[in-house]
C-alpha positions in Angstrom: -37.7 -15.8 26.8 -34.5 -17.4 25.8 -31.5 -18.0 28.1 -28.2 -19.1 26.4 -30.0 -21.2 23.8 -32.8 -22.4 26.2 -36.5 -21.6 26.1 -37.6 -20.3 29.5 -41.1 -21.8 30.2 -41.3 -20.0 33.5 -38.8 -18.3 35.8 -41.0 -18.3 38.9 -43.8 -20.4 40.3 -47.3 -19.2 39.2 -48.3 -17.9 42.6 -45.3 -15.4 42.7 -45.2 -14.2 39.1 -47.1 -11.0 39.9 -45.2 -10.1 43.1 -41.6 -10.4 42.0 -39.4 -9.5 39.0 -36.5 -11.8 37.9 -33.5 -10.7 35.7 -31.2 -13.5 34.7 -27.8 -12.5 33.1 -26.1 -15.3 31.2 -22.5 -15.1 29.8 -21.5 -18.8 29.6 -22.1 -21.5 27.0 -25.3 -23.6 27.6 -23.2 -26.7 28.1 -21.6 -25.1 31.2 -25.0 -23.7 32.5 -26.6 -27.1 32.4 -24.2 -28.3 35.1 -24.4 -25.1 37.0 -26.1 -25.1 40.4 -28.2 -22.0 39.4 -30.0 -23.7 36.5 -30.4 -27.2 37.9 -33.4 -26.4 40.1 -35.1 -24.6 37.2 -34.7 -27.6 35.0 -35.8 -30.0 37.8 -39.1 -28.0 38.2 -39.7 -27.9 34.5 -39.2 -24.1 34.2 -36.4 -24.4 31.7 -36.4 -26.6 28.6 -33.9 -27.0 25.8 -34.9 -25.9 22.3 -34.8 -27.9 19.1 -31.8 -26.3 17.5 -29.9 -23.0 18.1 -30.8 -20.2 15.6 -28.4 -19.7 12.7 -26.7 -16.4 12.2 -27.5 -14.2 9.2 -25.1 -14.0 6.3 -22.0 -12.5 7.9 -18.3 -12.9 8.6 -17.0 -13.6 12.1 -14.3 -11.4 13.6 -13.1 -11.8 17.2 -16.0 -14.2 17.9 -18.7 -11.6 16.9 -20.8 -11.7 13.8 -20.2 -8.8 11.5 -22.5 -8.0 8.6 -20.7 -7.1 5.5 -21.4 -3.4 4.7 -23.9 -3.1 2.0 -22.1 0.1 0.8 -19.0 -2.1 0.0 -21.0 -4.5 -2.1 -22.9 -1.7 -3.9 -19.7 0.0 -4.8 -18.1 -3.3 -6.0 -21.2 -4.0 -8.2 -20.8 -0.5 -9.7 -17.2 -1.3 -10.5 -18.3 -4.6 -12.1 -20.7 -2.7 -14.3 -17.9 -0.4 -15.4 -15.8 -3.6 -16.2 -18.7 -4.9 -18.4 -19.0 -1.6 -20.2 -15.3 -1.5 -21.0 -15.6 -5.1 -22.3 -18.4 -3.9 -24.6 -16.2 -1.1 -25.8 -13.5 -3.6 -26.8 -16.1 -5.2 -29.2 -16.8 -1.8 -30.8 -15.2 -1.7 -34.3 -14.4 2.0 -33.9 -12.3 1.2 -30.8 -10.6 -1.8 -32.5 -9.6 0.4 -35.4 -7.7 2.7 -33.0 -4.8 0.8 -31.5 -4.0 3.4 -28.8 -7.6 3.6 -27.6 -7.9 -0.2 -27.6 -4.8 -0.5 -25.4 -6.1 2.2 -23.1 -9.5 0.4 -22.7 -7.8 -2.9 -22.2 -5.6 -1.5 -19.4 -8.5 0.1 -17.6 -10.5 -3.1 -17.8 -7.6 -5.3 -16.6 -7.3 -3.1 -13.5 -10.9 -4.2 -12.5 -10.4 -7.9 -13.2 -9.4 -8.7 -9.6 -12.4 -6.7 -8.3 -14.9 -8.7 -10.5 -13.3 -12.0 -9.5 -13.5 -11.2 -5.8 -17.1 -10.1 -6.0 -18.0 -13.3 -7.9 -16.3 -15.3 -5.2 -18.3 -13.5 -2.5 -21.6 -14.0 -4.3 -20.8 -17.7 -4.6 -20.1 -17.9 -0.9 -23.5 -16.2 -0.2 -25.2 -18.9 -2.3 -23.4 -21.6 -0.4 -24.4 -20.1 2.9 -28.1 -19.9 2.0 -28.0 -23.6 0.9 -26.3 -24.5 4.2 -29.0 -22.7 6.2 -31.7 -24.6 4.3 -30.0 -27.9 4.9 -29.7 -27.1 8.6 -33.5 -27.0 8.9 -33.8 -30.6 8.0 -34.9 -33.0 10.7 -32.0 -35.4 10.1 -29.3 -34.9 12.7 -26.5 -36.0 10.4 -27.6 -33.5 7.7 -27.7 -30.7 10.3 -24.2 -31.5 11.4 -23.0 -31.5 7.8 -24.7 -28.1 7.3 -23.1 -26.8 10.5 -19.6 -27.7 9.1 -20.4 -26.1 5.8 -21.6 -22.9 7.4 -18.5 -22.7 9.5 -16.3 -23.2 6.5 -18.2 -20.6 4.4 -18.0 -18.0 7.3 -14.3 -18.4 7.6 -13.9 -17.9 3.8 -16.1 -14.8 4.0 -14.1 -13.4 6.8 -10.9 -13.8 4.8 -12.5 -12.3 1.7 -14.0 -9.4 3.6 -10.7 -7.6 4.0 -9.8 -8.0 0.3 -13.2 -6.6 -0.8 -12.6 -3.4 1.2 -9.1 -3.0 -0.1 -10.5 -3.1 -3.6 -12.5 0.0 -2.9 -9.4 2.1 -2.2 -8.7 4.5 -5.1 -5.5 3.5 -7.0 -2.7 6.0 -7.4 -2.6 6.9 -11.2 1.2 7.0 -10.9 1.6 3.5 -9.4 2.4 1.9 -12.8 4.9 4.5 -13.9 8.7 4.5 -14.0 10.5 6.9 -11.7 13.3 9.4 -11.4 14.9 8.6 -8.1 16.9 11.5 -6.7 19.3 11.2 -3.8 20.9 14.3 -2.2 23.5 14.6 0.5 22.1 16.4 3.6 23.8 17.4 6.8 27.1 15.9 7.7 29.6 17.2 5.1 31.8 14.6 3.4 30.2 11.8 5.4 26.8 12.8 4.1 28.1 12.5 0.5 29.5 9.1 1.3 26.2 8.1 2.8 24.3 9.3 -0.3 26.5 7.1 -2.4 25.7 4.1 -0.1 22.0 4.7 -0.6 22.6 4.8 -4.3 24.1 1.4 -4.1 21.3 0.2 -1.8 18.5 1.2 -4.2 20.4 -0.1 -7.3 20.6 -3.5 -5.7 16.9 -3.4 -4.7 16.0 -2.5 -8.3 18.0 -5.4 -9.5 16.3 -7.8 -7.1 12.9 -6.6 -8.4 13.9 -7.2 -12.0 13.8 -3.5 -12.8 16.3 -1.6 -15.0 18.2 1.2 -13.4 20.9 3.6 -14.5 22.5 6.8 -13.2 21.4 9.7 -15.4 23.0 12.5 -13.4 25.5 12.7 -10.6 27.8 15.2 -8.9 30.8 13.6 -7.2 32.3 14.6 -3.9 36.0 15.0 -3.2 35.7 12.5 -0.4 34.5 9.8 -2.7 30.7 10.0 -2.4 28.1 11.9 -4.3 26.6 15.3 -3.6 23.5 14.3 -5.6 22.6 11.6 -8.0 19.5 10.7 -10.0 18.6 7.2 -11.0 16.2 6.3 -13.8 14.3 3.1 -12.8 12.1 1.3 -15.2 10.0 -1.8 -14.6 6.6 -3.1 -13.4 4.8 -0.9 -10.8 8.0 0.9 -9.8 6.4 4.0 -8.3 3.9 1.9 -6.3 6.8 0.6 -4.1 9.4 3.3 -4.2 7.1 6.1 -3.3 7.4 5.0 0.3 11.1 5.7 0.3 10.7 9.5 -0.1 12.1 11.5 2.9 15.1 11.9 5.1 17.4 8.9 5.7 19.6 9.3 8.7 22.8 7.3 9.4 24.6 7.0 12.7 28.1 5.5 12.4 31.9 6.2 12.8 33.0 7.8 9.5 36.1 6.5 7.8 37.7 10.0 8.3 37.1 9.9 12.1 40.3 9.4 14.0 38.9 9.2 17.5 36.2 6.7 17.0 33.3 9.1 17.6 29.8 8.3 16.1 28.6 11.0 13.7 25.1 11.6 12.5 24.5 12.4 8.8 21.6 12.5 6.5 20.6 12.2 2.9 17.2 13.0 1.3 15.4 10.9 -1.2 12.8 12.2 -3.7 10.7 10.0 -6.0 9.4 11.5 -9.2 7.1 9.5 -11.5 8.0 9.9 -15.2 5.4 12.0 -17.0 4.8 12.7 -20.7 4.7 16.1 -22.5 0.9 16.3 -22.2 0.9 16.1 -18.4 3.3 19.0 -17.9 3.6 21.9 -20.3 7.1 23.6 -20.5 7.2 26.9 -22.4 10.2 27.3 -24.6 10.8 30.8 -23.2 11.1 29.4 -19.6 14.2 27.3 -20.6 17.8 28.3 -20.9 19.8 25.6 -22.4 23.5 25.3 -23.3 25.7 22.6 -24.8 29.0 21.7 -23.0 31.7 19.1 -23.0 31.0 16.2 -20.8 34.6 15.4 -19.7 35.7 12.3 -17.9 35.8 8.8 -19.3 34.4 8.1 -22.8 37.2 9.0 -25.2 37.5 11.8 -27.6 33.8 12.1 -28.3 32.8 13.3 -24.8 36.0 15.3 -24.2 36.1 17.2 -27.5 32.4 17.3 -28.7 29.8 19.3 -26.8 27.4 16.4 -26.0 26.4 17.5 -22.4 23.3 19.6 -21.7 23.2 22.4 -19.1 19.5 23.2 -18.7 18.0 25.9 -16.4 14.2 26.4 -15.8 13.9 30.1 -15.1 10.5 30.2 -13.2 11.7 27.6 -10.6 15.5 27.9 -10.8 15.8 24.1 -11.4 19.2 23.4 -13.0 20.2 20.1 -14.7 23.5 19.1 -16.1 23.1 15.9 -18.1 26.0 13.9 -19.5 24.8 10.3 -19.5 24.2 9.9 -23.2 26.9 10.1 -25.9 24.8 12.4 -28.2 23.6 16.0 -27.5 20.1 15.2 -28.8 19.6 12.3 -26.4 21.0 14.3 -23.4 18.6 17.1 -24.3 15.6 14.7 -24.3 16.7 13.2 -21.0 17.1 16.7 -19.5 13.6 17.6 -20.5 12.3 14.3 -19.2 13.9 15.0 -15.8 12.6 18.5 -15.8 9.0 17.4 -16.5 9.3 14.8 -13.6 10.5 17.5 -11.2 7.8 20.0 -12.2 5.1 17.4 -12.0 6.3 16.4 -8.5 6.1 20.0 -7.4 2.5 20.2 -8.6 1.7 17.0 -6.7 3.3 18.4 -3.5 1.3 21.6 -3.7 -2.0 19.7 -4.2 -1.3 17.3 -1.3 -0.2 20.2 1.0 -3.6 21.9 0.3 -5.5 18.8 1.4 -3.0 17.2 3.8 -4.4 14.4 5.9 -3.3 13.3 9.4 -1.9 10.0 8.1 1.6 9.1 9.0 2.2 7.7 5.6 2.9 10.9 3.7 3.8 9.0 0.6 4.4 10.5 -2.8 5.1 14.0 -1.3 8.8 13.7 -1.4 8.9 15.5 1.9 12.5 16.3 2.6 11.9 17.4 6.2 10.4 14.0 7.2 12.8 11.6 8.9 11.6 8.2 7.8 14.4 5.9 8.7 17.6 5.7 10.9 20.5 3.3 10.1 22.4 2.6 13.3 25.7 0.9 12.6 26.7 0.4 16.2 23.6 -1.7 17.0 23.4 -3.1 13.5 19.8 -1.9 13.4 17.6 -0.1 10.8 14.6 1.7 12.3 11.6 2.7 10.2 10.0 5.5 12.2 6.6 5.3 10.5 6.3 1.6 11.3 8.0 1.8 14.7 9.9 -1.4 13.7 13.5 -2.5 13.6 15.2 -4.5 10.8 18.6 -6.1 10.4 21.0 -3.5 9.0 23.1 -5.9 7.0 20.2 -7.1 4.9 18.9 -3.5 4.4 22.2 -2.2 3.1 22.4 -5.0 0.5 19.0 -3.9 -0.9 16.8 -6.3 1.0 14.1 -3.7 1.8 11.1 -5.5 0.4 9.7 -6.5 3.9 9.9 -2.9 4.9 8.1 -1.7 1.8 5.4 -4.3 2.1 4.7 -3.2 5.7 4.5 0.4 4.6 2.0 -0.6 1.9 -0.1 -2.5 4.6 0.0 0.5 7.0 -1.0 2.9 4.2 -3.9 0.7 3.3 -5.1 0.5 6.9 -5.0 4.3 7.3 -6.9 4.9 4.0 -9.5 2.3 5.0 -9.9 4.2 8.3 -10.4 7.5 6.5 -13.2 5.8 4.5 -14.7 4.3 7.7 -14.1 0.8 6.5 -11.5 -0.3 9.1 -13.9 -2.2 11.3 
């Protein structure tokens, strides 16, 4: 029997072993038990003796003081992904693939997505090897070598614990739209003229955020309000991994403030809705020519005689869905037509995604990518200078948020989404 790292030679004198039963529960370190009054008589009578060395834990990471074995399922899946990575590398050496530029770029992109997985797995296997070497060294008789081994094992376990979370995240399926550019649509909701002003404020907010990320943004469609705001506006945002971040912004944005038109200082509540639509190509969404009604019109406004006298604007209606787009951004009719079709494809694709997600809706709070217009995701309270994200249950400084400093919010949304997806896979422990 072992008690807190000790070998129990005998818990009772020989004459009483058959007449009594002893159960000893130990919850304290052995160093404390040695000085305890309960164990001192046992040691004095020779019934309790210290062992040579405490047993070493198996290969594991430590979390909360408990040893946790890394799930074999995780490692098996990661090794399968490494196998795919190797196969894609072999394809890049194929002359047939090298002769096809598009195919070579596709294979290269797919392989690069797995680079971080292969690197993390190699790091884990290296730590496994170090741990085995440390365990072998710990069995040496030399006390100094054992102490060195103990320090090595502790360092390796800490590294494995930190890497354990990364390995699990690498198992999460990636969103195929994460690398795409987006059509970012803002619409005034409830609140009349104040809602239109608020929609315009959001347009400024996200334009500044796009600039801070090094993305390119431009307004491709907008309907102005008489009060100075916008009834609706669509931003085209291009850059690296745009959709992967902005997809968390879809939903209802509520503002509580005193409008500029309010004469008695009363706080009004207004809303604006945000929809995020990844750009898609013609192959992903088929648009039948018979489903489209398209007319050319004069753009009007600033731009000189070309936009005022030449019909460069495009008024497009998609008959099956009733979607109507009026595009005036470009100075030529052909470019406005291409832009209108691009916006229509994005809207139709988003509708398909929403239908699919509604059919298999999970219970997660992070309903990202659905563009749900009924979900209130954030409240901007001017009186308290506070921005509340209702999914996170956290408050942020309003001044920073209004100037486009929303990266901390988005990063917390990404982290929460990852946690919930890990929980669905049973990998959250």
